[in-house]
C-alpha positions in Angstrom: -9.9 25.9 22.1 -7.9 22.9 23.1 -6.3 23.4 26.6 -2.5 22.2 27.6 -2.5 20.2 30.8 -1.1 21.9 33.9 1.5 18.8 34.0 3.5 18.6 31.0 3.3 15.5 28.9 6.3 13.5 28.2 7.3 12.2 24.3 5.3 9.5 23.3 8.5 7.1 23.5 8.8 8.2 27.3 4.9 7.5 27.7 5.5 3.7 27.1 8.7 3.8 29.2 7.4 5.0 32.3 4.1 2.7 31.8 6.6 -0.5 31.6 8.7 1.0 34.5 5.6 0.9 36.6 4.8 -2.6 35.5 1.2 -1.3 34.2 -0.7 -2.8 31.2 -2.1 -0.6 28.5 -5.8 -1.9 29.9 -4.8 -0.5 33.6 -3.5 3.0 32.3 -6.7 3.2 30.5 -9.1 2.1 33.4 -7.3 4.7 35.6 -7.6 7.4 32.9 -11.0 6.6 31.7 -10.5 5.8 28.2 -10.2 2.7 26.1 -7.1 0.6 25.7 -6.9 1.8 21.9 -6.6 5.3 22.8 -3.8 4.6 25.3 -1.9 2.7 22.3 -2.5 5.6 20.1 -1.1 8.2 22.8 2.1 6.0 23.2 2.5 5.6 19.6 2.0 9.6 18.7 -0.8 9.0 16.4 -2.8 11.2 18.7 -2.5 13.7 21.5 -4.8 13.5 24.6 -6.5 17.1 25.6 -8.7 18.4 28.3 -9.2 16.7 31.5 -8.0 13.3 30.0 -4.9 14.9 29.2 -4.4 16.3 32.9 -5.4 12.7 34.3 -2.9 11.1 32.0 0.1 13.4 32.9 -0.4 13.0 36.6 -0.2 9.4 36.2 2.9 9.5 34.2 4.4 12.1 36.9 3.5 9.8 39.5 5.4 6.8 37.7 8.3 9.2 36.9 8.8 10.0 40.6 8.6 6.0 41.7 12.1 4.8 42.7 13.8 2.6 40.0 16.3 0.1 41.2 18.5 0.5 38.1 18.7 0.7 34.4 20.0 -2.1 31.9 22.7 -1.7 29.5 20.5 -1.5 26.7 18.5 1.3 27.9 15.6 -0.1 28.9 14.2 0.3 32.7 14.6 -2.5 35.2 11.5 -3.4 37.4 11.0 -1.1 40.4 12.1 -2.4 44.1 9.9 -4.9 45.8 8.5 -6.3 42.5 9.3 -8.4 39.5 7.5 -8.8 36.1 6.9 -11.5 33.2 6.7 -10.2 29.8 4.4 -11.9 27.2 6.0 -13.8 24.6 4.4 -12.2 21.6 6.4 -9.0 20.9 3.3 -7.6 18.8 0.7 -8.2 21.6 0.3 -5.7 24.3 2.8 -5.3 27.2 1.2 -7.6 29.8 3.1 -7.8 33.1 2.2 -9.9 36.0 3.6 -8.8 39.7 5.4 -11.5 41.5 5.4 -11.3 45.5 8.7 -10.2 47.2 10.3 -12.9 49.2 13.3 -11.1 50.3 16.7 -11.5 49.5 17.5 -15.0 48.4 20.5 -16.5 50.5 21.9 -18.3 47.4 21.1 -15.8 44.4 21.3 -17.6 40.8 23.2 -15.4 38.5 20.9 -13.3 36.6 20.4 -14.0 32.7 21.5 -11.5 30.2 19.0 -10.0 28.1 18.5 -11.3 24.7 20.3 -8.5 22.4 19.9 -10.1 19.1 17.0 -8.3 17.3 14.6 -10.4 15.3 14.9 -11.2 11.9 12.3 -10.2 9.5 10.8 -13.5 9.3 10.4 -13.8 13.0 8.9 -10.4 13.0 6.3 -10.9 10.2 5.5 -14.3 11.9 5.0 -12.5 15.1 2.7 -9.9 13.4 0.9 -12.6 11.5 0.0 -14.5 14.6 -1.3 -11.6 16.7 -3.3 -9.9 13.9 -4.6 -12.6 11.5 -7.2 -14.3 13.3 -9.1 -11.1 14.5 -8.7 -9.5 11.1 -10.3 -12.6 9.4 -13.2 -12.4 11.8 -13.3 -8.6 11.1 -13.1 -9.3 7.5 -16.1 -11.7 7.5 -18.4 -9.1 9.5 -17.6 -6.7 6.6 -18.4 -8.7 3.7 -20.4 -11.8 5.0 -18.2 -14.3 3.4 -15.8 -16.8 4.7 -13.4 -17.4 1.7 -13.2 -13.8 1.0 -12.2 -12.9 4.5 -9.3 -15.4 4.5 -8.3 -14.1 1.0 -8.1 -10.7 1.9 -6.2 -11.2 5.1 -3.7 -13.5 3.2 -3.6 -10.5 0.5 -3.1 -7.9 2.7 0.0 -9.9 4.7 1.4 -10.6 1.3 1.4 -7.2 0.5 2.9 -6.2 3.9 5.6 -8.9 3.1 6.7 -7.2 -0.3 6.8 -4.0 1.6 8.2 -5.1 4.8 10.9 -2.4 5.2 8.1 -0.1 5.1 5.8 -1.6 7.5 8.7 -2.7 9.7 9.2 1.0 10.7 5.4 1.9 10.5 4.2 3.3 13.9 1.3 0.6 13.7 1.9 -2.3 11.6 -1.4 -3.8 12.8 -3.1 -0.9 11.4 -1.4 -0.9 8.3 -2.2 -4.6 7.6 -6.0 -3.8 8.7 -6.4 -1.1 6.4 -4.9 -3.1 3.5 -7.3 -6.0 4.4 -10.3 -3.7 4.6 -9.8 -2.0 1.0 -9.4 -5.8 -0.4 -12.3 -7.0 1.1 -14.6 -4.4 0.3 -13.3 -4.0 -3.5 -16.3 -3.8 -5.9 -14.9 -5.9 -8.3 -15.5 -8.9 -6.3 -19.0 -9.2 -7.7 -17.7 -9.8 -11.2 -15.8 -13.0 -10.0 -17.7 -16.2 -10.8 -16.8 -17.7 -7.0 -18.3 -14.8 -5.2 -21.6 -14.4 -7.2 -23.4 -16.8 -5.1 -24.1 -16.1 -1.6 -22.7 -18.1 1.4 -24.5 -19.9 3.9 -25.6 -17.6 6.8 -24.5 -18.0 10.5 -26.6 -20.9 12.5 -28.1 -18.7 14.7 -30.8 -16.5 14.3 -29.5 -13.3 16.1 -26.3 -13.7 14.2 -28.0 -14.1 10.9 -30.3 -10.8 11.6 -27.3 -8.8 13.0 -25.3 -9.6 9.9 -28.0 -8.9 7.2 -28.3 -5.4 8.8 -24.7 -4.7 8.9 -24.3 -5.8 5.0 -27.1 -3.5 4.0 -25.3 -0.4 5.4 -22.9 1.4 2.8 -19.5 0.1 2.8 -17.9 3.2 4.5 -20.4 3.3 7.1 -19.9 -0.6 7.6 -16.4 0.2 8.1 -16.6 2.9 10.4 -19.1 0.9 12.8 -16.7 -2.0 12.8 -13.4 0.4 13.6 -15.1 2.1 16.4 -17.5 -0.5 17.8 -15.7 -3.4 16.9 -12.3 -2.7 17.2 -12.5 -0.1 19.8 -10.7 2.7 17.7 -11.3 6.3 18.9 -12.7 8.6 16.5 -9.7 10.4 15.2 -8.1 7.2 14.5 -11.2 6.1 12.7 -11.3 8.9 10.7 -7.7 8.7 9.7 -7.9 5.0 8.6 -11.1 5.6 6.9 -9.5 8.4 5.3 -12.2 11.0 6.2 -12.6 14.1 8.4 -13.8 13.4 11.9 -17.3 15.2 11.6 -18.1 13.0 8.4 -16.9 9.8 10.6 -19.3 10.7 13.2 -22.1 11.2 11.0 -21.3 7.7 9.0 -21.3 6.2 12.9 -24.5 7.6 14.0 -26.2 6.7 10.7 -25.0 3.2 11.1 -26.0 2.8 14.6 -29.4 4.4 13.7 -29.7 1.8 11.1 -29.0 -1.1 13.4 -31.3 0.0 16.2 -34.1 0.5 13.7 -34.0 -3.3 12.9 -32.5 -4.4 16.4 -33.8 -2.1 19.1 -32.1 -4.3 21.7 -29.0 -2.9 20.5 -29.6 0.7 20.7 -27.1 0.7 23.5 -23.5 1.3 22.2 -22.2 -0.9 24.7 -24.4 -3.8 24.0 -23.6 -3.0 20.0 -20.2 -3.4 20.7 -20.6 -7.0 22.8 -22.7 -8.4 20.2 -20.2 -7.3 17.3 -17.4 -9.0 19.2 -19.7 -12.1 19.6 -20.9 -12.1 15.9 -18.1 -13.9 14.3 -16.8 -15.8 17.0 -18.8 -18.8 16.5 -17.6 -19.2 12.9 -14.9 -21.4 12.0 -12.7 -18.8 10.6 -9.1 -19.8 10.5 -6.1 -18.1 8.7 -3.2 -19.8 7.0 0.1 -20.4 8.3 2.6 -17.5 8.2 5.0 -19.6 6.1 2.5 -20.3 3.7 1.4 -16.7 3.2 5.1 -15.6 2.9 5.9 -18.4 0.3 2.6 -17.2 -1.6 3.4 -14.0 -1.4 6.8 -14.6 -2.9 5.4 -16.8 -5.6 2.9 -14.2 -6.7 5.5 -11.5 -6.6 7.9 -13.8 -9.0 5.3 -14.6 -11.1 4.1 -11.2 -11.9 7.6 -10.2 -12.3 8.3 -12.9 -14.7 5.2 -12.1 -16.7 6.5 -8.4 -16.9 10.0 -9.4 -18.2 8.0 -11.5 -20.8 5.9 -8.8 -21.9 8.8 -6.6 -22.1 10.8 -9.1 -24.1 7.8 -9.5 -26.4 7.6 -6.0 -27.2 11.3 -5.5 -27.8 11.1 -8.1 -30.1 8.1 -6.9 -31.9 9.8 -3.3 -32.2 13.0 -4.8 -34.0 11.1 -7.3 -36.4 9.1 -3.8 -37.5 12.3 -2.1 -37.8 14.1 -4.9 -39.8 11.2 -5.5 -42.1 10.2 -1.8 -42.6 11.1 0.0 -46.0 14.0 2.5 -45.7 12.6 5.2 -47.6 9.0 6.5 -48.3 7.1 5.3 -50.9 3.7 7.3 -51.7 0.6 5.1 -52.6 -0.6 4.9 -56.1 -3.9 7.0 -56.1 -6.9 5.1 -57.4 -8.4 5.9 -61.0 -11.2 8.4 -61.2 -13.7 8.4 -64.0 -13.8 11.8 -66.0 -17.4 12.8 -66.9 -18.3 15.1 -69.9 -15.8 13.6 -72.7 -18.0 11.9 -75.6 -17.1 8.2 -76.3 -14.7 7.6 -78.9 -16.8 6.1 -82.3 -15.8 3.0 -83.6 -15.0 2.6 -87.3 -17.9 1.9 -89.7 -20.5 4.1 -91.6 -21.1 7.6 -90.8 -24.5 8.7 -89.2 -27.0 11.0 -90.7 -25.7 14.0 -88.7 -21.9 13.3 -89.5 -22.6 13.4 -93.0 -24.3 16.8 -93.0 -21.2 18.0 -91.1 -19.0 16.9 -93.7 -20.9 18.5 -96.3 -21.2 21.9 -94.6 -17.3 21.6 -93.8 -16.4 21.5 -97.8 -19.0 23.9 -98.8 -17.3 26.2 -96.3 -13.8 25.7 -97.4 -14.4 26.6 -101.1 -16.0 30.0 -100.3 -13.2 32.2 -99.2 -9.9 33.5 -101.5 -7.9 32.6 -98.3 -8.8 29.2 -98.4 -7.0 26.7 -100.5 -9.1 24.0 -102.2 -7.3 20.8 -103.0 -7.4 20.0 -106.7 -8.0 16.3 -107.8 -4.6 15.0 -109.2 
């Protein structure tokens, strides 16, 4: 039974606000609580809820951040930096919130006017480009580990982002846009229909280093669900509940797949029996490969052209179907005409005799009929004229 922490936990949005107000990164919070950075990200997004001792430590850390004095609050509602420190945010809006503390040099005798924070929101193109720049390079390497094919890895990532651009109103409000795109890329990369494509029937050149080639061969021999679970948990660093949710499986089934995959790798590579070494090797597996993703503008325009092509194809098919229906209605008969039944041969009827001399049987029959006609008073016998 899950026990609630003695210190109440704030809502997910408040958790992130308190962390940013305390000038802490997700990695620093994870180190203090004793969890991974992906777990902290899941707690702040609301996808999972901490429990047990981790929840108590996390709640106490947030409570200490809430008790710290804050200098002021900006007009847009975001907290300002605490007194005595300043922070610089990374330029990537999709990356983790990294802050670098700067020393306090005291009041400036000639203070410069403080720039106003940018209030204009990002356009859909800018938000998509930021998401692509943040996720695409890592996703290409992950797809390469899943499939062992460089071209298929790039194609899977491009198709996933094209799908995300088509459904951008849905992806933009998702709690984890990177996870949405990652799930779409994994589904496309692991599709069984690629084996029937001519360009993917022959294997690609393996990695140059022997240890990378051996590890990749072991991973590719795993079933696709086990391969995906191993990459998400040990490669990406997701927690077990997040991995189960992304692979659409229960938590016990995900744990069984993870144990099976680790045992399979350890049986072939005993030096990777330690999960930490396996995680490090998975991160280094595709780092030496030249895997470059396309530019975000090319992905967006390619997705738009693809959508236009299928839209025009659907319109052309609909017009063709309507024309064929109209032609059929125009040339079809207005009333029902029953078909003429084919002729059938009637058996048992004697053939008609042709003109000519009578046979012996016919002569006997005629003579018998003549004699029978003369023996009765009721019959009339013709007289010769």
